[in-house]
LUMLO-654921 format. One record per residue: x, y, z of N, C-alpha, C, CB in turn; residue in one letter. Coordinates in steps of 0.05 Angstrom, whole numbers, padded with zeros to 5 digits, always signed. Glycine has a CB too. Layout:
<zanus>
XYZXYZXYZXYZA/...
</zanus>
This chain:
<zanus>
+01309+02853+06484+01293+02830+06487+01275+02826+06462+01275+02832+06512M/+01267+02801+06458+01251+02795+06434+01222+02802+06436+01254+02766+06428G/+01212+02809+06460+01185+02817+06464+01183+02846+06471+01172+02800+06487D/+01158+02856+06468+01154+02884+06476+01152+02886+06506+01128+02895+06463G/+01159+02910+06517+01157+02915+06545+01146+02943+06549+01185+02911+06559L/+01126+02945+06566+01114+02971+06571+01107+02975+06600+01089+02975+06553S/+01104+03000+06607+01095+03006+06634+01073+03027+06632+01119+03016+06652E/+01051+03023+06647+01030+03043+06649+01026+03051+06678+01004+03033+06635I/+01016+03075+06682+01010+03083+06710+00981+03076+06716+01015+03113+06714D/+00972+03086+06739+00945+03079+06749+00923+03092+06731+00941+03089+06777E/+00930+03111+06714+00911+03124+06695+00913+03113+06667+00916+03154+06695N/+00928+03092+06663+00932+03079+06637+00950+03095+06618+00905+03074+06624M/+00965+03114+06630+00984+03129+06613+01009+03113+06611+00989+03157+06626I/+01019+03110+06586+01044+03095+06581+01068+03112+06591+01047+03088+06551T/+01083+03101+06609+01107+03115+06620+01133+03103+06609+01107+03113+06650T/+01131+03079+06597+01155+03067+06586+01147+03048+06563+01172+03052+06608Y/+01163+03047+06542+01160+03027+06521+01187+03021+06509+01140+03037+06499A/+01195+02996+06507+01220+02990+06495+01219+02992+06464+01229+02962+06503N/+01242+02989+06452+01244+02993+06423+01228+02971+06408+01273+02992+06414E/+01228+02947+06419+01214+02925+06406+01184+02930+06405+01219+02898+06421M/+01173+02942+06426+01144+02948+06426+01138+02969+06404+01136+02960+06454L/+01155+02989+06400+01151+03008+06379+01151+02994+06352+01173+03030+06379G/+01169+02975+06347+01170+02960+06322+01144+02944+06319+01195+02942+06321Q/+01136+02931+06340+01111+02915+06339+01087+02931+06332+01107+02900+06365M/+01085+02955+06344+01062+02972+06339+01064+02989+06315+01057+02989+06364W/+01089+02991+06304+01094+03009+06281+01093+03038+06289+01074+03003+06259G/+01101+03044+06313+01099+03072+06323+01126+03079+06337+01076+03075+06343R/+01131+03105+06337+01155+03115+06351+01149+03118+06380+01165+03142+06339S/+01171+03121+06396+01167+03125+06425+01150+03150+06431+01194+03127+06439N/+01154+03170+06415+01139+03195+06420+01109+03190+06415+01149+03217+06401D/+01103+03171+06399+01074+03166+06394+01062+03147+06415+01071+03153+06366E/+01079+03136+06432+01070+03117+06452+01072+03129+06480+01086+03092+06451I/+01095+03140+06487+01100+03150+06514+01081+03174+06519+01129+03158+06518I/+01069+03174+06542+01051+03196+06550+01023+03194+06539+01063+03222+06541G/+01018+03173+06524+00991+03169+06513+00976+03147+06529+00993+03161+06483K/+00950+03151+06530+00933+03130+06543+00934+03105+06525+00904+03140+06548K/+00940+03083+06538+00944+03059+06522+00919+03049+06508+00955+03037+06540V/+00895+03056+06519+00870+03046+06507+00864+03058+06480+00847+03051+06525D/+00879+03079+06472+00874+03091+06445+00885+03074+06423+00887+03119+06444Q/+00900+03053+06430+00910+03034+06410+00893+03009+06408+00939+03027+06416F/+00869+03011+06418+00851+02987+06419+00824+02994+06407+00848+02976+06447L/+00810+02974+06396+00782+02978+06388+00765+02974+06412+00774+02958+06365D/+00739+02979+06409+00721+02977+06432+00721+02950+06446+00692+02984+06424D/+00721+02929+06430+00721+02902+06442+00745+02897+06459+00719+02881+06419E/+00768+02905+06449+00793+02900+06465+00797+02921+06487+00817+02901+06446N/+00784+02944+06485+00785+02963+06507+00771+02950+06531+00771+02989+06500K/+00748+02937+06526+00733+02924+06547+00750+02902+06561+00707+02911+06537A/+00766+02888+06545+00785+02868+06556+00805+02881+06574+00799+02852+06533I/+00817+02904+06564+00837+02918+06579+00826+02928+06606+00849+02941+06563L/+00803+02941+06605+00791+02952+06630+00786+02930+06650+00765+02967+06624F/+00776+02907+06641+00771+02885+06658+00797+02874+06671+00757+02862+06643K/+00818+02873+06655+00844+02864+06665+00856+02884+06685+00863+02859+06641Q/+00853+02909+06680+00863+02929+06699+00851+02927+06726+00859+02957+06688L/+00825+02920+06727+00812+02915+06753+00825+02892+06767+00782+02910+06749E/+00833+02872+06752+00847+02849+06764+00875+02857+06774+00850+02826+06744K/+00889+02876+06759+00915+02885+06767+00913+02899+06794+00928+02904+06746R/+00892+02915+06798+00888+02930+06823+00884+02911+06846+00864+02948+06820K/+00876+02886+06840+00872+02866+06861+00897+02849+06865+00848+02848+06856K/+00918+02856+06849+00943+02841+06851+00945+02817+06834+00948+02833+06880G/+00926+02812+06817+00926+02789+06799+00944+02794+06775+00898+02781+06790E/+00957+02773+06765+00976+02777+06743+00975+02754+06723+01005+02779+06754S/+00951+02743+06718+00949+02722+06699+00951+02733+06670+00921+02707+06702D/+00965+02718+06652+00968+02726+06624+00941+02727+06610+00988+02708+06609P/+00938+02743+06590+00913+02744+06574+00920+02753+06546+00893+02764+06587Y/+00901+02747+06528+00904+02755+06500+00890+02781+06494+00893+02733+06481E/+00902+02797+06477+00890+02823+06469+00900+02830+06441+00896+02845+06490I/+00884+02845+06426+00891+02852+06399+00895+02882+06397+00870+02842+06378V/+00919+02891+06389+00925+02919+06386+00921+02928+06357+00954+02925+06396W/+00916+02954+06354+00914+02965+06327+00940+02979+06321+00890+02985+06325I/+00954+02970+06301+00980+02982+06293+00975+03008+06278+00996+02962+06275K/+00996+03023+06273+00994+03049+06261+00981+03047+06233+01021+03062+06259K/+00988+03025+06218+00977+03022+06191+00949+03011+06191+00995+03003+06175D/+00937+03007+06215+00909+02998+06217+00906+02968+06219+00894+03007+06193G/+00928+02953+06216+00926+02924+06218+00926+02915+06247+00950+02911+06203S/+00919+02890+06251+00916+02879+06278+00942+02865+06287+00893+02860+06280E/+00948+02867+06313+00970+02854+06325+00960+02837+06348+00992+02874+06334L/+00960+02811+06344+00950+02792+06365+00973+02787+06385+00940+02765+06353H/+00968+02791+06410+00989+02788+06430+00979+02774+06455+01000+02816+06438T/+00999+02765+06471+00994+02755+06498+01007+02774+06517+01004+02725+06502I/+00992+02785+06536+01002+02803+06556+01008+02787+06581+00982+02826+06562M/+01033+02792+06591+01041+02779+06617+01046+02802+06637+01066+02761+06614T/+01026+02810+06652+01028+02834+06669+01040+02829+06696+01000+02846+06672P/+01051+02851+06708+01060+02851+06735+01052+02877+06748+01092+02846+06737T/+01032+02877+06765+01024+02902+06778+01043+02911+06801+00995+02899+06789P/+01043+02936+06807+01059+02945+06830+01043+02966+06846+01087+02956+06821Y/+01050+02968+06872+01035+02985+06891+01054+03002+06908+01017+02967+06909F/+01043+03024+06919+01060+03040+06937+01060+03028+06964+01050+03069+06938D/+01073+03042+06983+01076+03031+07010+01050+03028+07025+01095+03048+07026S/+01029+03043+07016+01003+03041+07028+00985+03021+07015+00989+03069+07028Q/+00997+03007+06995+00981+02986+06981+00963+02997+06959+00964+02972+07001G/+00968+03022+06950+00952+03033+06928+00964+03025+06901+00951+03064+06930N/+00947+03018+06883+00956+03010+06856+00969+03034+06842+00933+02999+06840F/+00993+03030+06832+01007+03052+06819+01012+03047+06790+01033+03057+06833K/+01009+03023+06781+01014+03018+06753+01020+02988+06748+01036+03035+06742G/+01030+02983+06723+01035+02955+06717+01056+02954+06694+01009+02941+06708S/+01074+02935+06697+01092+02928+06675+01078+02905+06660+01120+02919+06686F/+01085+02902+06634+01075+02880+06619+01094+02872+06597+01047+02887+06606A/+01099+02846+06595+01114+02835+06572+01093+02829+06551+01130+02809+06580V/+01098+02839+06526+01079+02836+06504+01091+02818+06483+01071+02864+06492I/+01079+02794+06479+01089+02774+06461+01071+02773+06436+01090+02746+06474T/+01084+02776+06413+01069+02776+06387+01062+02746+06380+01087+02789+06364D/+01036+02741+06378+01027+02714+06370+01011+02715+06344+01010+02701+06392I/+01015+02736+06328+01000+02740+06303+01005+02716+06284+01008+02766+06289S/+01030+02707+06282+01036+02685+06264+01022+02660+06273+01067+02680+06263K/+01023+02654+06299+01010+02630+06309+00979+02632+06306+01017+02626+06339Q/+00969+02657+06310+00941+02662+06307+00932+02658+06278+00933+02690+06317K/+00949+02667+06260+00942+02665+06231+00942+02635+06223+00963+02681+06214K/+00963+02620+06233+00964+02592+06227+00940+02577+06239+00991+02580+06238E/+00933+02585+06263+00910+02572+06276+00884+02578+06261+00907+02582+06305K/+00881+02603+06253+00857+02610+06237+00856+02596+06210+00856+02641+06233N/+00880+02594+06198+00882+02580+06172+00875+02550+06176+00910+02583+06160L/+00885+02539+06197+00879+02510+06203+00849+02507+06208+00895+02500+06227L/+00837+02525+06224+00808+02523+06230+00792+02526+06204+00800+02545+06250E/+00801+02545+06186+00788+02549+06161+00789+02523+06144+00800+02572+06145L/+00812+02511+06143+00815+02486+06128+00797+02464+06140+00844+02477+06128R/+00796+02463+06166+00779+02443+06179+00750+02447+06172+00783+02444+06210V/+00741+02473+06173+00714+02479+06165+00708+02472+06136+00708+02509+06170R/+00727+02479+06119+00723+02473+06090+00722+02443+06086+00746+02485+06074Q/+00740+02428+06099+00740+02399+06097+00714+02387+06108+00764+02387+06111R/+00705+02398+06130+00680+02389+06142+00657+02393+06123+00674+02403+06168T/+00656+02417+06110+00635+02422+06090+00636+02403+06067+00636+02451+06081R/+00661+02398+06058+00665+02379+06035+00654+02351+06042+00694+02378+06027E/+00661+02343+06067+00652+02316+06076+00622+02315+06079+00666+02309+06102L/+00611+02337+06089+00581+02339+06092+00568+02337+06065+00573+02364+06107E/+00579+02352+06045+00568+02352+06018+00570+02324+06005+00582+02373+06000N/+00594+02311+06009+00597+02285+05998+00578+02265+06011+00626+02275+06002K/+00575+02268+06038+00557+02250+06052+00528+02254+06042+00558+02255+06082T/+00520+02279+06038+00494+02285+06028+00490+02273+06000+00488+02315+06028K/+00511+02276+05983+00509+02266+05956+00507+02235+05956+00534+02274+05940S/+00522+02222+05974+00521+02193+05976+00493+02184+05986+00543+02183+05995L/+00482+02199+06005+00455+02192+06015+00435+02195+05992+00448+02210+06038E/+00437+02216+05976+00419+02220+05954+00422+02197+05933+00423+02247+05940E/+00447+02190+05928+00452+02168+05909+00440+02142+05919+00482+02165+05903V/+00445+02137+05945+00434+02112+05957+00404+02111+05957+00444+02110+05986N/+00392+02135+05962+00363+02136+05961+00353+02130+05933+00353+02164+05970T/+00366+02142+05913+00358+02137+05885+00362+02108+05877+00375+02155+05866A/+00384+02096+05887+00389+02068+05881+00368+02050+05893+00417+02060+05890L/+00360+02057+05919+00340+02041+05932+00313+02042+05917+00336+02050+05961R/+00307+02067+05908+00282+02070+05892+00283+02054+05867+00277+02100+05886V/+00306+02055+05853+00309+02040+05827+00307+02010+05832+00335+02048+05814L/+00321+02001+05853+00320+01972+05859+00292+01963+05867+00340+01966+05882L/+00278+01979+05882+00251+01972+05889+00233+01971+05864+00239+01993+05909K/+00237+01991+05847+00221+01991+05822+00228+01967+05804+00226+02018+05806K/+00254+01960+05804+00262+01937+05788+00250+01912+05799+00293+01935+05789R/+00250+01909+05826+00238+01885+05837+00208+01884+05832+00243+01884+05867E/+00194+01907+05833+00166+01908+05828+00160+01900+05799+00154+01936+05834E/+00176+01912+05781+00173+01905+05752+00178+01876+05747+00191+01923+05735D/+00198+01865+05761+00205+01837+05757+00182+01819+05767+00231+01830+05772K/+00171+01827+05790+00148+01811+05801+00124+01812+05782+00140+01822+05829T/+00118+01836+05772+00095+01838+05754+00100+01822+05729+00091+01868+05746I/+00124+01822+05718+00131+01807+05694+00128+01777+05699+00160+01814+05684L/+00138+01768+05722+00136+01740+05729+00107+01731+05732+00152+01734+05755E/+00092+01747+05746+00064+01740+05750+00048+01739+05723+00050+01760+05769E/+00054+01758+05706+00041+01759+05680+00049+01734+05663+00048+01785+05665R/+00074+01727+05665+00083+01703+05650+00069+01678+05660+00113+01700+05652M/+00068+01676+05687+00055+01652+05698+00025+01651+05691+00058+01652+05729L/+00012+01674+05694-00017+01675+05688-00023+01670+05658-00029+01701+05697L/-00006+01682+05641-00010+01678+05612-00006+01649+05604+00010+01695+05597N/+00014+01636+05616+00018+01607+05610-00006+01591+05619+00043+01596+05623V/-00015+01596+05644-00038+01581+05655-00064+01587+05643-00039+01585+05685R/-00067+01613+05634-00093+01621+05623-00095+01616+05593-00098+01650+05628E/-00072+01620+05578-00074+01620+05549-00061+01596+05536-00060+01645+05539L/-00045+01581+05551-00031+01558+05538-00041+01531+05549-00001+01560+05543V/-00041+01528+05575-00048+01503+05588-00076+01493+05579-00047+01505+05618I/-00096+01511+05579-00123+01501+05571-00124+01488+05543-00143+01524+05571P/-00108+01499+05525-00107+01487+05498-00092+01461+05497-00095+01507+05478Y/-00072+01458+05514-00059+01432+05516-00078+01411+05526-00034+01434+05535I/-00095+01419+05546-00115+01400+05556-00135+01393+05534-00130+01412+05580E/-00142+01412+05517-00161+01406+05496-00149+01388+05475-00170+01432+05482R/-00123+01392+05469-00110+01375+05449-00110+01346+05459-00081+01385+05444I/-00108+01342+05485-00107+01315+05496-00133+01300+05490-00102+01316+05526R/-00155+01315+05486-00181+01302+05480-00182+01290+05452-00203+01323+05483D/-00164+01299+05435-00163+01288+05408-00149+01261+05408-00149+01308+05388Y/-00154+01246+05387-00140+01220+05384-00111+01225+05375-00155+01202+05364R/-00093+01222+05394-00064+01227+05388-00049+01200+05388-00052+01246+05408L/-00030+01198+05370-00013+01174+05371+00008+01178+05393+00001+01168+05343N/+00023+01157+05399+00042+01158+05421+00063+01180+05417+00056+01131+05424D/+00072+01183+05393+00092+01204+05387+00081+01232+05393+00102+01202+05358R/+00056+01237+05384+00044+01263+05389+00040+01267+05419+00017+01264+05374Q/+00030+01246+05433+00026+01249+05462+00053+01255+05476+00014+01223+05473K/+00074+01242+05466+00101+01247+05478+00110+01276+05475+00122+01228+05465G/+00105+01286+05450+00112+01314+05445+00096+01333+05463+00108+01321+05416C/+00070+01327+05466+00053+01344+05482+00062+01343+05512+00024+01334+05480L/+00070+01319+05521+00080+01317+05548+00105+01334+05552+00085+01287+05555D/+00122+01333+05532+00147+01349+05534+00141+01379+05535+00166+01343+05510I/+00122+01388+05519+00114+01416+05519+00103+01424+05546+00092+01421+05497I/+00085+01408+05557+00073+01414+05582+00094+01414+05605+00051+01394+05589E/+00112+01394+05604+00133+01393+05624+00152+01417+05623+00149+01366+05621S/+00159+01424+05598+00177+01447+05595+00164+01473+05605+00184+01450+05565S/+00138+01477+05599+00124+01500+05609+00123+01501+05639+00096+01501+05598L/+00118+01478+05651+00118+01476+05681+00145+01483+05692+00110+01448+05690N/+00167+01474+05679+00194+01480+05688+00199+01510+05686+00214+01465+05672D/+00189+01523+05665+00193+01552+05661+00179+01568+05683+00183+01560+05634I/+00155+01561+05690+00139+01577+05708+00143+01569+05738+00110+01575+05701V/+00156+01546+05742+00159+01536+05770+00172+01556+05789+00175+01511+05769A/+00194+01570+05780+00206+01589+05799+00188+01612+05807+00232+01600+05787P/+00167+01617+05791+00150+01640+05796+00125+01633+05813+00141+01653+05771F/+00121+01607+05818+00096+01599+05831+00093+01611+05859+00095+01569+05832L/+00116+01613+05873+00114+01623+05901+00106+01653+05902+00140+01619+05915H/+00108+01667+05880+00102+01695+05880+00072+01701+05874+00119+01710+05859K/+00058+01681+05865+00030+01685+05858+00013+01679+05883+00022+01667+05835L/-00009+01694+05886-00026+01690+05909-00038+01662+05911-00049+01711+05909S/-00042+01652+05935-00051+01625+05939-00079+01621+05927-00052+01618+05968L/-00096+01642+05927-00122+01639+05915-00121+01630+05886-00138+01665+05917E/-00103+01642+05871-00102+01635+05842-00087+01609+05837-00088+01657+05827F/-00069+01602+05855-00055+01577+05852-00074+01553+05856-00032+01575+05872L/-00095+01557+05871-00114+01535+05875-00134+01531+05852-00130+01540+05901S/-00134+01550+05833-00153+01548+05810-00142+01528+05789-00157+01575+05798L/-00160+01513+05777-00152+01496+05755-00149+01512+05730-00174+01473+05751T/-00136+01502+05709-00133+01517+05684-00160+01526+05673-00118+01499+05664P/-00180+01508+05675-00207+01516+05664-00219+01538+05680-00225+01492+05664S/-00215+01537+05707-00226+01558+05724-00211+01585+05719-00223+01550+05753E/-00185+01584+05714-00170+01608+05708-00180+01620+05682-00140+01602+05706I/-00186+01602+05662-00196+01612+05636-00223+01626+05640-00198+01588+05617Q/-00241+01614+05656-00267+01626+05661-00263+01652+05676-00285+01607+05677V/-00246+01652+05697-00241+01676+05713-00231+01699+05695-00221+01670+05735A/-00213+01692+05676-00202+01712+05659-00224+01725+05642-00181+01700+05641N/-00243+01709+05632-00264+01719+05615-00284+01736+05632-00279+01696+05602L/-00289+01727+05657-00306+01742+05675-00293+01770+05680-00310+01727+05702V/-00267+01770+05684-00252+01794+05690-00255+01814+05667-00223+01788+05694K/-00258+01804+05642-00261+01821+05619-00290+01827+05613-00248+01808+05595F/-00308+01821+05632-00335+01830+05629-00354+01811+05613-00336+01856+05617G/-00345+01787+05608-00362+01768+05592-00383+01756+05610-00344+01745+05580K/-00407+01752+05599-00429+01740+05614-00426+01710+05613-00456+01749+05603T/-00442+01696+05630-00442+01667+05630-00448+01656+05602-00462+01656+05651T/-00468+01667+05589-00475+01658+05563-00453+01662+05543-00501+01673+05553K/-00439+01685+05544-00417+01691+05525-00394+01672+05530-00408+01720+05528E/-00388+01667+05556-00366+01649+05563-00371+01621+05553-00360+01649+05593I/-00397+01612+05557-00404+01585+05548-00400+01582+05518-00434+01579+05556A/-00407+01603+05503-00404+01602+05474-00375+01602+05466-00419+01625+05461R/-00359+01618+05479-00330+01620+05473-00316+01593+05479-00317+01642+05489I/-00322+01581+05501-00308+01556+05509-00322+01531+05500-00305+01556+05540L/-00345+01535+05486-00360+01512+05476-00369+01494+05499-00343+01497+05455N/-00379+01506+05520-00388+01492+05543-00417+01501+05549-00370+01496+05568L/-00431+01486+05566-00458+01493+05574-00458+01515+05594-00474+01468+05584S/-00481+01529+05596-00483+01550+05616-00481+01540+05644-00509+01565+05612G/-00492+01515+05649-00491+01503+05676-00461+01498+05684-00507+01477+05676K/-00445+01489+05664-00417+01484+05670-00403+01510+05678-00403+01471+05645T/-00409+01531+05663-00396+01557+05669-00405+01567+05697-00404+01578+05648I/-00431+01563+05704-00440+01571+05730-00426+01554+05752-00471+01567+05732E/-00422+01529+05746-00407+01512+05765-00379+01523+05770-00406+01482+05754F/-00366+01530+05748-00339+01542+05750-00339+01568+05766-00327+01546+05722Y/-00359+01584+05761-00361+01610+05775-00364+01606+05805-00384+01626+05764R/-00381+01587+05813-00385+01581+05841-00359+01570+05854-00408+01561+05845K/-00346+01553+05838-00321+01542+05848-00299+01563+05852-00310+01520+05829S/-00299+01582+05833-00279+01604+05835-00285+01621+05860-00280+01621+05809I/-00311+01628+05864-00318+01644+05887-00310+01630+05913-00348+01649+05887R/-00314+01604+05914-00307+01589+05938-00277+01590+05943-00317+01560+05936K/-00261+01585+05922-00232+01584+05925-00219+01611+05932-00220+01573+05899K/-00232+01633+05922-00220+01659+05929-00232+01671+05954-00224+01678+05905V/-00251+01656+05966-00261+01664+05993-00283+01685+05993-00239+01674+06009G/-00300+01685+05972-00322+01705+05972-00349+01692+05970-00318+01725+05949I/-00350+01666+05977-00376+01652+05977-00394+01665+05999-00372+01622+05982T/-00420+01667+05992-00439+01679+06010-00433+01708+06018-00441+01662+06035N/-00418+01721+06001-00412+01749+06006-00423+01765+05983-00381+01754+06009K/-00433+01789+05989-00444+01806+05968-00422+01821+05953-00465+01826+05980S/-00404+01805+05941-00382+01817+05926-00384+01807+05898-00354+01809+05939I/-00384+01825+05879-00385+01818+05851-00359+01804+05843-00390+01843+05833N/-00361+01781+05829-00337+01766+05822-00319+01782+05804-00345+01740+05808L/-00330+01795+05784-00313+01811+05766-00299+01834+05781-00331+01823+05743R/-00313+01847+05799-00301+01869+05814-00278+01858+05830-00322+01882+05832T/-00282+01835+05842-00260+01823+05859-00236+01816+05841-00270+01798+05873F/-00241+01804+05818-00219+01795+05801-00204+01819+05789-00230+01778+05778L/-00217+01840+05782-00204+01863+05771-00189+01879+05791-00224+01882+05757T/-00196+01876+05817-00181+01890+05838-00158+01874+05849-00200+01897+05861S/-00154+01849+05839-00133+01831+05848-00112+01829+05827-00144+01804+05855T/-00087+01831+05835-00065+01829+05816-00065+01802+05802-00037+01834+05830K/
</zanus>
């Protein structure tokens, strides 16, 4: 037969072993017959055998897996299909067992499980790497959007603070129609450039006139009313009027908040 076949008595002494079992275990019949079968097992599998023998004594014959130690020290994975037998008084006298070698299937199963674990680890590592890349990209995109917003706001404020006021001053001069036309084109072009950014600027600053923005900018840089009046060639009363108007538009009228402190703390 292609499987091993053995018989043990009630004391676990081997009373029969076919030739195939000897080949499977790598032992001769003399090394098997008359020996306690548990000597070919490690402690873990001895416990399995003792538990199964208790089931044999109860007449149970369900197949089970067990690993034998071959003569060369290697393991032999098997399925045992036992058949207990009893005397006329119902006393357990021993058991026959067909022993099927499943080492190849076990090796293939273990190899498959190893590959599955390796593949799982690879996928986990790739997933972790992708998450790290996505996190980095989100950070970069957020920084890019923040930088873009800051750049747009600076462009808008620079145009309104540093360019528009001088266009308004030029209008006070006696200009011919051609000059006025050129000035209108410059102003219109500037408005077209900054128009897409207007929605990004706070409403408080959008409500300020070019002159008020110019005064606010000088206040932000620590200039006094007297210094601002001299720089803009305006009276001190006019500057005070602008300062009050700015406070009202940014919502700090009748509040004990320093205008410069408020302006420097606002983007």
